[in-house]
C-alpha positions in Angstrom: 277.1 166.9 41.4 276.0 170.6 41.8 275.8 172.2 45.2 272.3 172.1 45.3 272.2 168.1 44.6 274.7 167.6 47.2 273.1 169.7 49.7 270.1 168.0 49.1 271.8 164.2 49.4 273.6 165.2 52.6 270.1 167.0 54.0 268.4 163.5 53.5 271.3 161.5 55.2 271.2 163.7 58.3 267.3 163.1 58.4 267.9 159.5 58.1 270.2 159.3 60.9 268.0 161.6 63.1 265.1 159.6 62.3 267.2 156.1 63.6 267.7 157.5 67.2 263.9 158.6 67.8 262.0 156.6 70.2 259.3 154.2 69.3 255.6 155.5 69.2 254.4 152.6 71.9 253.3 152.4 75.8 251.2 154.4 77.6 253.2 157.6 77.1 253.0 156.8 73.3 251.2 160.3 72.6 253.9 162.4 73.9 256.4 160.2 72.0 254.3 160.8 68.9 254.2 165.0 69.8 257.9 164.4 70.1 258.5 162.6 67.0 255.8 165.1 64.9 258.0 168.0 65.8 261.5 166.4 64.6 259.9 164.7 61.6 258.5 168.2 60.1 261.1 168.6 58.0 263.7 171.7 58.1 267.5 172.2 57.0 269.1 169.9 59.0 271.4 172.9 59.5 273.2 172.0 62.8 273.6 168.6 62.2 274.9 169.2 59.0 277.6 171.8 60.3 278.6 169.4 62.9 279.2 166.6 60.1 281.1 169.3 58.0 283.1 170.8 60.6 284.6 167.3 61.5 285.7 166.7 58.2 287.9 169.9 58.5 290.3 167.6 60.8 289.8 164.3 59.5 287.8 161.7 58.0 284.3 162.2 59.7 282.9 158.9 58.5 285.3 156.7 61.1 283.8 158.8 64.2 281.4 156.4 65.4 280.0 158.6 68.1 279.0 161.4 65.5 275.6 160.4 64.1 274.7 160.0 68.4 275.3 163.8 68.7 274.2 165.2 65.6 270.4 163.7 66.5 270.7 164.6 69.9 271.2 168.1 68.6 268.7 168.4 66.4 266.5 167.0 68.9 267.2 169.8 71.2 266.9 172.5 68.3 263.5 171.1 67.7 262.3 171.2 71.5 263.3 175.0 71.7 260.9 175.3 68.5 258.1 173.6 70.4 258.5 175.7 73.2 258.8 178.8 71.2 255.8 178.4 69.4 253.4 177.9 72.7 251.1 180.8 73.5 253.1 181.7 76.4 255.7 182.6 73.9 255.3 183.7 70.0 252.0 181.7 70.0 252.6 180.7 66.2 250.3 178.2 64.6 252.1 177.0 61.8 256.1 176.2 61.2 257.6 174.3 58.0 254.1 174.4 56.3 252.0 172.6 58.9 250.6 173.6 62.2 252.8 173.4 65.0 253.2 171.0 67.9 250.7 172.7 70.8 248.1 173.2 67.8 247.8 169.4 66.9 248.2 167.9 70.3 247.5 170.7 72.8 249.4 173.0 75.0 250.2 170.3 77.8 251.5 167.9 75.9 253.5 170.0 73.6 255.3 171.1 76.8 255.9 167.5 77.8 257.0 167.0 74.2 259.8 169.8 74.5 260.7 168.6 78.0 260.9 164.7 76.2 263.3 165.9 73.4 265.8 167.8 75.5 266.1 164.6 78.0 266.0 162.2 75.1 268.7 164.2 73.2 271.0 163.4 76.4 270.3 160.1 76.5 271.1 159.5 72.8 274.4 161.4 73.3 275.6 160.0 76.3 275.3 156.4 74.1 278.3 157.8 72.3 280.5 156.4 75.5 279.5 153.0 74.4 281.5 153.1 71.3 284.5 154.4 72.4 287.5 152.3 72.0 290.2 154.4 73.5 290.8 156.8 76.6 291.2 159.8 73.8 287.5 158.5 72.4 286.6 159.1 76.1 287.9 162.3 76.3 286.7 163.6 73.1 282.6 162.6 73.9 283.3 164.3 77.4 284.2 167.2 75.8 281.4 167.2 73.4 278.9 166.5 76.1 280.1 170.1 78.0 279.8 171.8 74.8 276.2 170.6 74.1 275.5 171.1 78.0 276.4 174.7 77.9 275.5 175.8 74.8 271.9 174.6 74.9 271.6 175.5 78.7 271.0 179.1 80.8 274.3 180.2 79.9 273.6 179.4 75.9 270.1 178.9 74.4 268.0 179.2 77.6 269.9 182.3 78.6 269.1 183.8 75.4 265.4 182.8 75.3 265.2 184.4 78.8 266.4 187.9 77.6 264.2 187.5 74.9 261.1 187.1 76.5 261.8 189.6 78.8 262.9 192.0 76.1 259.5 191.8 75.0 258.2 193.8 77.9 260.5 196.3 77.8 259.6 197.5 74.4 261.3 200.8 73.4 263.9 200.5 76.2 265.8 197.2 74.5 269.4 198.2 73.7 271.4 196.8 70.9 274.0 195.3 73.5 271.0 193.2 74.9 269.9 192.5 71.2 273.4 191.2 70.3 272.9 188.9 73.5 269.8 187.7 72.2 270.9 186.8 69.1 274.3 185.2 70.4 272.8 182.8 72.6 269.5 181.8 71.4 270.7 181.5 68.0 274.4 181.2 67.6 275.0 179.0 70.4 273.5 175.7 69.0 275.3 176.6 65.6 278.4 176.8 67.6 277.7 173.5 69.6 277.6 171.7 66.0 280.8 173.1 64.6 282.5 172.8 68.0 281.4 169.2 68.8 282.4 167.9 65.0 285.6 169.6 65.5 286.1 168.1 69.0 285.2 164.6 67.9 287.5 164.7 65.3 290.2 165.4 67.9 291.0 169.3 67.0 293.3 171.2 68.8 291.6 173.4 71.7 292.7 176.8 69.7 290.9 175.1 66.4 287.6 174.6 68.4 287.6 178.2 69.7 288.1 179.7 65.9 285.0 177.7 65.2 283.2 178.9 67.9 283.8 182.3 66.6 283.2 181.2 62.9 279.9 179.7 64.3 278.9 183.3 66.1 279.2 184.9 62.7 277.2 182.6 61.2 274.6 182.5 63.8 274.2 186.5 64.0 274.3 186.4 60.4 271.6 183.7 60.4 269.4 185.3 62.7 269.6 188.8 60.9 268.3 187.0 57.7 265.7 185.4 59.8 265.0 189.1 60.4 264.9 190.0 57.4 262.5 187.6 56.1 260.0 188.1 58.6 259.5 191.3 56.9 260.0 191.0 53.2 259.3 187.0 52.7 255.7 185.2 52.4 254.3 182.8 54.5 254.0 180.4 51.0 257.8 180.3 51.2 258.7 180.5 54.6 256.4 177.6 55.8 255.4 180.0 58.7 253.5 183.3 59.4 255.5 186.6 58.5 255.5 189.8 60.6 255.6 187.7 63.7 258.2 190.1 65.2 256.2 193.3 65.1 253.2 191.4 66.3 255.1 190.4 69.3 256.7 193.7 69.3 260.0 192.7 69.3 263.1 194.6 68.8 265.1 193.1 65.8 268.4 194.5 64.0 266.1 195.3 61.1 263.8 197.7 62.9 266.9 199.3 64.5 269.3 199.8 61.5 266.6 199.2 58.6 266.7 196.2 55.7 269.9 197.6 53.7 272.1 197.7 56.6 271.2 194.5 58.1 271.7 192.8 54.6 275.3 194.2 54.8 275.6 193.2 58.0 274.8 189.7 57.0 277.2 189.3 54.4 280.2 191.1 56.3 279.6 188.1 58.9 279.3 185.4 56.4 282.3 186.6 54.6 284.1 186.7 57.8 283.2 183.5 58.7 284.3 182.2 55.3 287.7 183.3 55.8 287.7 181.4 59.1 287.1 178.3 57.6 289.2 178.7 54.9 292.5 179.0 57.2 292.5 175.5 58.0 294.8 173.2 56.0 291.8 170.9 54.8 289.5 173.3 53.1 286.0 172.3 53.1 284.5 173.7 49.7 281.0 172.7 50.8 280.9 173.8 54.0 282.2 177.1 52.6 279.5 177.3 50.2 276.7 176.4 52.6 277.4 179.3 54.6 277.7 181.7 51.3 274.0 180.5 51.1 272.7 181.8 53.9 273.3 184.9 52.9 270.8 184.4 50.0 268.2 182.2 51.3 264.6 182.8 51.1 263.5 180.5 53.9 
């Protein structure tokens, strides 16, 4: 099986898992449930839950981890809530994502805010269900550690902190430093990738040192992914990306590309990715699919 076929199969598998944990669209709150599901089922790479599952493989048989699907779904819900809020007029004011209208365009701004709130809360409702699958004290410990990782990486010391810095940076225009820019990339983008890989390792029983090594690996992947996203915002097309290009310039955002140019930005994407792969290949149980997946982030076109 080619890598592309395997990636497609695993992406579909992750999508099916996620859909199983989405709420039923019923009751007086049906509209917000429809808006939540609309955003999550819009497609996407399912990168974060895939990284979670593939990181678990590094330390054991991921198929035997009964808590894994719940955390995969929870992480994707959190990722999509952030996109729903990011697209709002008060934030990036984007009307298209993944080739179709954004949630606030379809359901209105107020309902989009509620949909994002609903996804965040429902993510943790879903993740804590993992305790129902625990069969030993060790299972409880691994789930508790994973919840701690999820909460911190998604919260004020993770993604939300990065969103805050990013929003305020728009008002600073030319005074944004590279240090602040890297803080934004680390927390806004890399944090949820770190959450995925660290949780996969934690659920699989990895030692703390190995979880920390994956945290560094995921930092590199996240920064490289964001720089590549910035590159595509300059060089890509709306047809391929499924969203408007040039939004960074439109919103007066400082990006790695704006500071260092396209050539150096591309070289940095490759350097970070190679370093990440070196970390992955250092574990006794190698995951060639995961290594290739990280490599493909360098050359992605959308």
